[in-house]
N, C-alpha and C positions, 0 to 999 in steps of 0.2 A: 504494500500500500504506500501511496505517496507520503502520507503523514508520518509513517514509520521511517521512511528514508530521510525525511527532513529532520526528524528527531535524532536519528543516527548522525547525520552530518553536523548538526549544531553542537551536539554533545562532543563529537570528535574534535571539532575546531576549538571549543572551549577548553577541553582537556589538554590539547597540544599547547595552547597559549599559556596556560597556567602550570603545566607540567605536574598536574595533579588531577584527581577525579573532577569531572565537569561540575557536579553538585556535591556539597558537603566535603570540600577538599581537605579540611583540617578539623580535628575534633579532640575531645577530651574523653579518654577511655576510663571507665570506672568498673569496679567490682561491687557486687551487692547480693542481696537475697530477695527472691520473689516468693511470697507466701500466699497460697490459695486457701481461702477460708473453708471451702467446701459448701455443700448445700445445707441451708438451714430452713428452707421453705420450698418454694417451687424450684425444681431443678432446671439446669440449663439444657439437659439432654446431651451433655458432653462429658464423658467419663473424667477427663482431666479437671474440669471445672467443678464437678459434683463431689469430688473427694478432697479432703484437706491434704496439704503437702507443702513442703518448703524446699526451695531449689536455689542452687547457685546461679547467678546472673552476671553476664558481661554486658555493660551498657555503654554506648557511644553517644555523647552529646555533641552536636556540630551545628555550624551555621551553613545553610543551604547554598548561598551565593558567595560565601567567603568575604563579605563586606567588612570594613573596619568595625571594631567592636562598638564604637560610639553610635553606629547607625543601626536601625532596625533591620532584621533579616528573618528569613524563614528558618525556624529552629527545628532541628531534628533530634529525636530520641529513639535510638535503635536498641532494642532489648533482645538479648539472646539468653534463653532459659536452657540450662544444661540438664541433660538426662530427664527431660520433662515427662516422657512417657516410657521410662525405663532406660537402662544403660545405652549410651551412644545415640539417643534420640534427642533432637534439638528443635526448639521452637523459636522462631524469629518474629518479632513484632516491630513494625516501623511506625513511629508516631511523628506528626508534624504540628507545629504550633498552629492553633486554630481557635475558633470560638466554640462554646458548648451548645449553641442553639441548633434547632433542627436543620437549618440550611448552612449555618456557619461552620458546623463540624465537618462539612465536605470541602471547605475552601482553606488553603493555607493563609496564615496571617503573619505579616511581618511584625516582629516584636523585638525590642532591645533586651528584654530581661528574661532569663531562662526560667524563672520561677514565678512569673507574674500571672500566668494563665495556663489553660489546659493544652494538651497535645492530642491529636486524634489520628486514626489511620486514614482519614479522608474517604477512602473507598470502603465499601461494606465487606464484612466477613460473614461467612456462613457459620453461625453459632447454633448448633443443634438443627432445628427445623426452621429457623428464621434467619434473615439477613439483618445484621446489626453492625453499627460502627463501634469500634473500641477506642477508648481514650484514657490518657494518663493525666490525673489532676494533682498538681503539687499540693502537699499538705504543710501547713505552717503551724507551729506550736504556739504556746501562749507568749513566748518571747519574740515572736515575729515582729519585724520592723515594718513601717509603712512601705507601700510599694516603691516609692521613689528612693528609698534608702536601702532596699534589699540588695545584698551583694550578688556577684556573679556566682554561678553554680560551683565553680572550682574553689572560690573563696569560702563559700558556705561549707563545702566538704572538708576544708581544713580544720573546722571547728566542731562539726557534728554531722551525723548522717542526714542525707537529703531523702525525704520520703514522698512517694506518690501513691495515690489510690488508682487502681486500674478498674475502669467501669465499662459497661456495654449498654447500648440502647438501640432499639428499632425506632422508626419515625414516630410511632404511636405510644412509645414507652418513656418513662422517666429513666435517668441514668441509674444503673444498679451496679454496685461494687462486686467484683469477683476476685480481686487479689490486691495485695499490698506489695509495693516495691521499695526497698531501702537501698540507697546508694551509700556505700561505706568507705571505700578507699579509691584513690585515683592512681592510675598507672602512668608510666612515662609516656609522653606525647607520641614518640616514635612508634609505640606499639599500636596506635590507632590505625595504622595502615595494614595491620596483619589480620584484621577481622573483616570478613565480607558477609554482610547480612543479606538473606534472600528469603522473604516470607513465602514464596511459592515452593521453594525446595525444602524449607524447614517449617512444617506445620504439623497439626495433629488430627486424628480422626474426629470429625465433627467440628473442627475449628480451623478454618482456612480462608484465605482471601477469595473473593469472587474473581471471575476471569475478566471482568470489565477492564479495559485499557491495559491488559497484561502485555499485549504485543507492543504497544507504544512504550511502556516502561522498559521492556527487554531491549528494544531498539536503542533507546537512550543509553542504557547501561553498557551495551555492547559498543556503541559509538564512543563512550567515554574511555573504555578499555583500549579500543583501537587507537584513539587519539594519543594515548600515552605510549603506545608501542610503535606508532608511525604507520599502522596498517589501517587504511580508511575503507577497505572493502566492506560492503554490506551484503549480508545473506550468505 
């Protein structure tokens, strides 16, 4: 498709120009824990969500366009859950800064502050027998500062864990929490290049992204990789 080729070409040129991925070129890599509360009422219809559990997580926070820190940018929160459905199984969830409303959750939102608002998957996930959007809402304790004084994510991590609630909702549902995510330590910046997140390759039975726009996303990611290697061929 023409739009796929355009996405591939644009991503390749941007990656070649910056000698880094076209989107989310640099990030902060954190380790933490994801805790699933399990079903206490109506189940999700997803085994992993309906049973309690605690899992190691590797989380990459990044700025989508790589703009200077003083400027708003699309913020990304990529979560890898280790051994989610048994040994050697992996779950990848990709969240982007957005609004929580019915329509705003599907649109990226440029924001200067990593902890000022929610992140969503933008596109829907199949969760059991329904399509729902997933989101990560930052949680602030009683010592939280006003929004305009809140430090950057990596500055906050130097003093205390950074916590999110992971929630899901269909268009006709309120947000409903399914897990908690605690970011606890930060790795060296260079390590952020060693983790490649892919929600289509790493998902679970009953919990996976829908196929909408998958070809477009794949074309852009392939273009970004080709731009860094000097191979601009598509297909």
